[in-house]
Structure formats: structure tokens, C-alpha cells
DSSP file (Angstrom, degrees, kcal/mol; ACC not computed):
  #  RESIDUE AA STRUCTURE BP1 BP2  ACC     N-H-->O    O-->H-N    N-H-->O    O-->H-N    TCO  KAPPA ALPHA  PHI   PSI    X-CA   Y-CA   Z-CA
    1    1 A M              0   0    0      0, 0.0    55,-0.2     0, 0.0     3,-0.1   0.000 360.0 360.0 360.0 130.3   -1.4   15.4    3.9
    2    2 A A        -     0   0    0     53,-2.0    55,-0.1     1,-0.1     2,-0.1  -0.354 360.0 -92.6 -74.8 156.2    1.3   13.6    1.9
    3    3 A K     >  -     0   0    0      1,-0.1     4,-1.8    53,-0.1     3,-0.5  -0.397  29.7-125.3 -66.3 145.8    2.9   15.3   -1.1
    4    4 A E  H  > S+     0   0    0      1,-0.2     4,-2.6     2,-0.2     5,-0.2   0.844 110.2  59.1 -61.7 -33.4    1.2   14.4   -4.4
    5    5 A S  H  > S+     0   0    0      1,-0.2     4,-2.1     2,-0.2    -1,-0.2   0.864 104.3  50.2 -65.4 -34.7    4.5   13.2   -5.8
    6    6 A M  H  > S+     0   0    0     -3,-0.5     4,-1.8     2,-0.2    -1,-0.2   0.906 111.8  47.1 -69.8 -41.1    4.8   10.6   -3.0
    7    7 A K  H  X S+     0   0    0     -4,-1.8     4,-1.9     1,-0.2    -2,-0.2   0.911 113.2  49.1 -65.1 -41.3    1.3    9.3   -3.6
    8    8 A A  H  X S+     0   0    0     -4,-2.6     4,-2.4     1,-0.2    -2,-0.2   0.883 108.6  53.4 -65.5 -38.7    2.0    9.2   -7.4
    9    9 A R  H  X S+     0   0    0     -4,-2.1     4,-2.2     1,-0.2    -1,-0.2   0.891 108.3  50.2 -62.9 -39.6    5.2    7.3   -6.8
   10   10 A E  H  X S+     0   0    0     -4,-1.8     4,-2.2     2,-0.2    -1,-0.2   0.887 110.4  49.3 -67.1 -39.0    3.4    4.7   -4.8
   11   11 A V  H  X S+     0   0    0     -4,-1.9     4,-2.1     2,-0.2    -2,-0.2   0.900 110.1  51.9 -65.1 -40.7    0.8    4.3   -7.5
   12   12 A K  H  X S+     0   0    0     -4,-2.4     4,-2.1     1,-0.2    -2,-0.2   0.903 109.5  49.4 -62.5 -42.3    3.5    3.9  -10.1
   13   13 A R  H  X S+     0   0    0     -4,-2.2     4,-2.6     2,-0.2    -1,-0.2   0.913 108.6  52.8 -62.8 -43.1    5.2    1.2   -8.0
   14   14 A A  H  X S+     0   0    0     -4,-2.2     4,-2.0     1,-0.2    -2,-0.2   0.900 109.8  48.6 -61.5 -40.9    2.0   -0.7   -7.6
   15   15 A R  H  X S+     0   0    0     -4,-2.1     4,-2.1     1,-0.2    -1,-0.2   0.899 111.7  49.6 -64.2 -40.3    1.5   -0.7  -11.4
   16   16 A M  H  X S+     0   0    0     -4,-2.1     4,-2.1     2,-0.2    -2,-0.2   0.885 108.5  52.4 -68.3 -38.0    5.0   -1.9  -11.9
   17   17 A V  H  X S+     0   0    0     -4,-2.6     4,-0.8    25,-0.2    -1,-0.2   0.924 111.8  46.6 -61.5 -44.2    4.6   -4.7   -9.4
   18   18 A A  H  < S+     0   0    0     -4,-2.0     4,-0.4     1,-0.2     3,-0.4   0.883 111.2  52.7 -65.3 -38.0    1.5   -5.9  -11.1
   19   19 A K  H  < S+     0   0    0     -4,-2.1     4,-0.3     1,-0.2     3,-0.2   0.898 118.5  33.8 -65.2 -42.0    3.1   -5.7  -14.5
   20   20 A Y  H  X S+     0   0    0     -4,-2.1     4,-2.7     1,-0.2    -1,-0.2   0.378  88.9 100.5 -97.3   3.4    6.2   -7.8  -13.6
   21   21 A A  H  X S+     0   0    0     -4,-0.8     4,-2.2    -3,-0.4     5,-0.2   0.926  85.8  43.5 -58.3 -49.6    4.4  -10.2  -11.1
   22   22 A A  H  > S+     0   0    0     -4,-0.4     4,-2.3    -3,-0.2    -1,-0.2   0.908 115.0  49.5 -64.1 -42.2    4.1  -13.1  -13.6
   23   23 A K  H  > S+     0   0    0     -4,-0.3     4,-2.5     1,-0.2    -1,-0.2   0.904 110.4  50.6 -64.3 -41.4    7.6  -12.7  -14.9
   24   24 A R  H  X S+     0   0    0     -4,-2.7     4,-2.4     2,-0.2    -1,-0.2   0.921 110.7  49.0 -62.0 -44.5    9.1  -12.6  -11.4
   25   25 A E  H  X S+     0   0    0     -4,-2.2     4,-2.4    -5,-0.2    -2,-0.2   0.911 111.8  49.4 -61.7 -43.0    7.3  -15.8  -10.4
   26   26 A K  H  X S+     0   0    0     -4,-2.3     4,-1.9     1,-0.2    -2,-0.2   0.930 112.8  46.1 -63.1 -46.2    8.5  -17.5  -13.6
   27   27 A L  H  X>S+     0   0    0     -4,-2.5     5,-1.8     1,-0.2     4,-1.3   0.868 112.2  51.1 -66.4 -36.6   12.1  -16.5  -13.1
   28   28 A K  H  <5S+     0   0    0     -4,-2.4    -1,-0.2     2,-0.2    -2,-0.2   0.914 109.2  50.7 -66.1 -41.7   12.0  -17.5   -9.4
   29   29 A A  H  <5S+     0   0    0     -4,-2.4    -2,-0.2     1,-0.2    -1,-0.2   0.877 113.2  45.7 -63.5 -37.5   10.6  -20.9  -10.2
   30   30 A E  H  <5S-     0   0    0     -4,-1.9    -1,-0.2    -5,-0.2    -2,-0.2   0.722 108.4-126.9 -76.5 -21.6   13.4  -21.4  -12.8
   31   31 A G  T  <5 +     0   0    0     -4,-1.3     2,-1.5     1,-0.2    -3,-0.2   0.701  56.4 150.3  80.6  20.6   16.0  -20.2  -10.4
   32   32 A D     >< +     0   0    0     -5,-1.8     4,-1.4     1,-0.2    -1,-0.2  -0.634   9.0 163.5 -87.6  82.9   17.3  -17.6  -12.9
   33   33 A Y  H  >  +     0   0    0     -2,-1.5     4,-1.6     1,-0.2    -1,-0.2   0.743  68.1  61.0 -77.6 -23.4   18.5  -15.0  -10.4
   34   34 A R  H  > S+     0   0    0      2,-0.2     4,-0.6     1,-0.2    -1,-0.2   0.915 109.0  42.9 -68.4 -41.8   20.7  -13.1  -12.9
   35   35 A A  H >> S+     0   0    0      1,-0.2     4,-0.6     2,-0.2     3,-0.5   0.832 109.8  58.7 -70.3 -32.0   17.6  -12.4  -15.1
   36   36 A L  H >< S+     0   0    0     -4,-1.4     3,-0.8     1,-0.2    -1,-0.2   0.848 101.6  54.5 -65.4 -33.7   15.7  -11.5  -11.9
   37   37 A Q  H 3< S+     0   0    0     -4,-1.6    -1,-0.2     1,-0.2    -2,-0.2   0.735  98.5  63.6 -71.2 -21.3   18.2   -8.8  -11.1
   38   38 A A  H << S+     0   0    0     -4,-0.6    -1,-0.2    -3,-0.5    -2,-0.2   0.687  82.8  94.3 -77.0 -17.6   17.6   -7.3  -14.5
   39   39 A I  S << S-     0   0    0     -3,-0.8     5,-0.1    -4,-0.6     4,-0.0  -0.474  95.1 -90.1 -70.7 145.4   14.0   -6.5  -13.6
   40   40 A P    >   -     0   0    0      0, 0.0     3,-1.6     0, 0.0     4,-0.1  -0.207  30.0-124.3 -56.7 146.6   13.5   -2.9  -12.2
   41   41 A R  G >  S+     0   0    0      1,-0.3     3,-1.8     2,-0.2     6,-0.2   0.868 108.5  61.3 -60.9 -38.4   13.8   -2.6   -8.4
   42   42 A N  G 3  S+     0   0    0      1,-0.3    -1,-0.3     4,-0.1   -25,-0.2   0.522  87.2  75.5 -71.0  -2.6   10.4   -1.0   -8.1
   43   43 A A  G <  S+     0   0    0     -3,-1.6    -1,-0.3   -27,-0.1    -2,-0.2   0.529  73.6 100.1 -82.5  -6.3    8.9   -4.2   -9.5
   44   44 A S  S X  S-     0   0    0     -3,-1.8     3,-1.5    -4,-0.1     4,-0.2  -0.676  71.7-143.1 -82.3 129.3    9.5   -5.9   -6.2
   45   45 A P  G >  S+     0   0    0      0, 0.0     3,-1.2     0, 0.0    -1,-0.1   0.705  96.0  71.4 -65.2 -17.7    6.4   -6.1   -4.0
   46   46 A V  G 3  S+     0   0    0      1,-0.2    -4,-0.1     3,-0.0    -3,-0.0   0.783  89.2  61.9 -67.0 -26.1    8.5   -5.5   -0.9
   47   47 A R  G <  S+     0   0    0     -3,-1.5    -1,-0.2    -6,-0.2     2,-0.1   0.557  81.0 103.4 -80.2  -7.5    9.0   -1.9   -2.0
   48   48 A L    <   -     0   0    0     -3,-1.2     2,-0.4    -4,-0.2   -38,-0.0  -0.473  55.7-160.8 -73.3 147.7    5.3   -1.1   -1.7
   49   49 A H        -     0   0    0     -2,-0.1     2,-0.2   -39,-0.1    -2,-0.1  -0.998  20.2-117.5-132.3 131.6    4.2    0.9    1.3
   50   50 A N        -     0   0    0     -2,-0.4     2,-0.3     8,-0.1    11,-0.1  -0.462  36.8-176.6 -68.5 135.0    0.7    1.1    2.6
   51   51 A R        -     0   0    0     -2,-0.2     6,-0.1    15,-0.1     2,-0.1  -0.965  34.4 -94.1-132.8 150.6   -0.8    4.6    2.6
   52   52 A C     >  -     0   0    0      5,-1.9     4,-1.0    -2,-0.3    15,-0.2  -0.391  28.6-139.5 -60.1 133.7   -4.0    6.1    3.7
   53   53 A K  T  4 S+     0   0    0     13,-1.9    -1,-0.1     1,-0.1    14,-0.1   0.757  99.0  38.9 -68.4 -24.4   -6.5    6.2    0.9
   54   54 A I  T  4 S+     0   0    0     12,-0.2    -1,-0.1     3,-0.1    13,-0.1   0.914 133.9  13.1 -92.6 -52.5   -7.8    9.7    1.9
   55   55 A T  T  4 S-     0   0    0      2,-0.1   -53,-2.0   -54,-0.1    -2,-0.1   0.687  88.9-124.5-103.0 -21.2   -4.7   11.6    3.0
   56   56 A G     <  +     0   0    0     -4,-1.0    -3,-0.1     1,-0.3   -53,-0.1   0.556  49.5 163.3  85.6   8.5   -1.8    9.5    1.8
   57   57 A R        -     0   0    0      1,-0.1    -5,-1.9    -6,-0.1    -1,-0.3  -0.426  27.3-158.9 -64.3 128.7   -0.3    9.3    5.3
   58   58 A P        +     0   0    0      0, 0.0     3,-0.4     0, 0.0     2,-0.3   0.707  68.2  63.5 -84.7 -19.4    2.3    6.4    5.4
   59   59 A K  S    S+     0   0    0      1,-0.2    10,-0.2    -7,-0.0    -7,-0.1  -0.724  95.4  28.4-107.3 155.8    2.3    5.9    9.2
   60   60 A G  S    S+     0   0    0     -2,-0.3     9,-2.1     1,-0.2     2,-0.3   0.836  78.9 170.9  70.0  32.9   -0.5    4.7   11.5
   61   61 A Y  E     -A   68   0A   0     -3,-0.4     2,-0.8     7,-0.2     7,-0.2  -0.613  27.0-150.4 -81.9 130.7   -2.1    2.7    8.6
   62   62 A M  E >>> -A   67   0A   0      5,-2.9     4,-2.5    -2,-0.3     3,-1.0  -0.887   5.5-162.2-103.3 106.8   -5.0    0.5    9.6
   63   63 A R  T 345S+     0   0    0     -2,-0.8    -1,-0.2     1,-0.3     5,-0.0   0.828  84.3  60.4 -60.2 -37.2   -5.0   -2.4    7.1
   64   64 A Q  T 345S+     0   0    0      1,-0.2    -1,-0.3     2,-0.1    -2,-0.0   0.818 120.7  25.2 -62.1 -31.6   -8.6   -3.5    7.8
   65   65 A F  T <45S-     0   0    0     -3,-1.0    -2,-0.2     2,-0.2    -1,-0.2   0.620  98.1-128.6-109.4 -18.4  -10.0   -0.2    6.8
   66   66 A G  T  <5S+     0   0    0     -4,-2.5   -13,-1.9     1,-0.3     2,-0.3   0.680  74.5  97.6  77.7  17.7   -7.3    1.1    4.4
   67   67 A I  E   <S-A   62   0A   0     -5,-0.9    -5,-2.9   -15,-0.2    -1,-0.3  -0.860  77.8 -94.2-133.0 167.7   -7.0    4.5    6.2
   68   68 A S  E  >  -A   61   0A   0     -2,-0.3     4,-2.5    -7,-0.2    -7,-0.2  -0.329  38.4-108.3 -78.7 164.9   -4.8    6.1    8.8
   69   69 A R  H  > S+     0   0    0     -9,-2.1     4,-2.2     1,-0.2     5,-0.1   0.824 118.3  54.5 -62.4 -32.6   -5.6    6.1   12.5
   70   70 A I  H  > S+     0   0    0      2,-0.2     4,-2.1     1,-0.2    -1,-0.2   0.943 111.2  42.8 -69.2 -47.9   -6.4    9.8   12.4
   71   71 A Q  H  > S+     0   0    0      1,-0.2     4,-2.7     2,-0.2     5,-0.2   0.870 112.1  56.3 -64.6 -36.7   -8.9    9.5    9.6
   72   72 A F  H  X S+     0   0    0     -4,-2.5     4,-2.7     1,-0.2     5,-0.2   0.934 108.1  46.9 -60.2 -46.0  -10.3    6.4   11.3
   73   73 A R  H  X S+     0   0    0     -4,-2.2     4,-2.3     2,-0.2    -2,-0.2   0.922 113.6  47.8 -64.3 -43.6  -11.0    8.2   14.5
   74   74 A E  H  X S+     0   0    0     -4,-2.1     4,-1.5     1,-0.2    -1,-0.2   0.933 115.6  44.2 -61.9 -46.0  -12.6   11.2   12.7
   75   75 A M  H  X>S+     0   0    0     -4,-2.7     5,-3.0     1,-0.2     6,-0.6   0.875 113.3  50.7 -68.8 -37.4  -14.8    9.0   10.6
   76   76 A A  H ><5S+     0   0    0     -4,-2.7     3,-0.7    -5,-0.2    -1,-0.2   0.890 108.7  52.1 -67.4 -38.6  -15.8    6.7   13.5
   77   77 A S  H 3<5S+     0   0    0     -4,-2.3    -1,-0.2     1,-0.2    -2,-0.2   0.843 110.8  47.5 -65.7 -33.1  -16.7    9.7   15.6
   78   78 A K  H 3<5S-     0   0    0     -4,-1.5    -1,-0.2    -5,-0.2    -2,-0.2   0.545 116.3-116.6 -83.6  -7.3  -19.0   11.0   12.8
   79   79 A G  T <<5S+     0   0    0     -3,-0.7    -3,-0.2    -4,-0.5    -2,-0.1   0.755  75.4 130.8  79.7  24.8  -20.5    7.5   12.4
   80   80 A L      < +     0   0    0     -5,-3.0    -4,-0.2    -6,-0.1    -5,-0.1   0.603  55.1  71.5 -86.8 -12.4  -19.2    7.1    8.9
   81   81 A I  S >  S-     0   0    0     -6,-0.6     3,-1.5     3,-0.2    -1,-0.1  -0.914  86.6-129.4-107.3 113.4  -17.8    3.6    9.5
   82   82 A P  T 3  S+     0   0    0      0, 0.0     3,-0.1     0, 0.0    -2,-0.1  -0.322  87.4  15.6 -64.0 138.6  -20.5    1.0    9.9
   83   83 A G  T 3  S+     0   0    0      1,-0.2     2,-0.5    -4,-0.1    -4,-0.0   0.467 100.2 108.7  81.9   3.0  -20.3   -1.3   13.0
   84   84 A V    <   +     0   0    0     -3,-1.5     2,-0.3    -8,-0.0    -1,-0.2  -0.949  37.7 162.0-116.2 127.6  -17.8    1.0   14.8
   85   85 A K        -     0   0    0     -2,-0.5     2,-0.2    -3,-0.1    -8,-0.1  -0.979  43.2 -96.0-140.8 156.8  -18.7    3.0   17.8
   86   86 A K        -     0   0    0     -2,-0.3     2,-0.2   -10,-0.2    -2,-0.0  -0.477  40.8-141.4 -72.1 136.3  -16.8    4.7   20.6
   87   87 A T        -     0   0    0     -2,-0.2     2,-0.3     2,-0.0    -1,-0.1  -0.610  18.9-177.8 -96.9 158.6  -16.5    2.6   23.7
   88   88 A S              0   0    0     -2,-0.2     0, 0.0     1,-0.1     0, 0.0  -0.979 360.0 360.0-150.9 146.3  -16.7    3.7   27.3
   89   89 A W              0   0    0     -2,-0.3    -1,-0.1     0, 0.0    -2,-0.0   0.309 360.0 360.0-149.1 360.0  -16.3    1.9   30.6
């Protein structure tokens, strides 16, 4: 389980990216890179990191489901994810 501060920091970054998205696009289109540098660093979408919606785990993230591989396996084994079943051959 990730620390609550790390999860909160990621949420804060996501809000900041959304807040400055239009301004960043406008400045990029104009080519005003000096003004672009004045925008906070956390407003850049590159700084966002995918995290598991349940545990906050940053690694082993499955983009299609929005959860980590560990949570995916547990939920799939319990039958909580529709259309996913364990294979055997």
C-alpha cells in the first residue's frame, strides 16, 4: 500500500495539469517558451505517474483496468472482473 502522501501528491499534480492545460497549449502554439517556463513544473503532463486505483502502487500498473497486476490477479481469481478468467492448457 502506497503512502497517503504519495497518492495525494499525484492527485494534486493531476489537478494542476488540468488547470494549466489550456494555457500550456496556447503558449506552445505561440512559441512563447519563456512564459511556458514560468508555469509550475507539476503542470506538465509528463510528470504524472499511473497508480493503482485501489492500493496506489506505482509499478505493475495495467492501463486497461486501472489497477496493479497484484490487484488484477486477486480480483480475476475471485471473478470480480467481467470477461476475465484463468487459463489453463
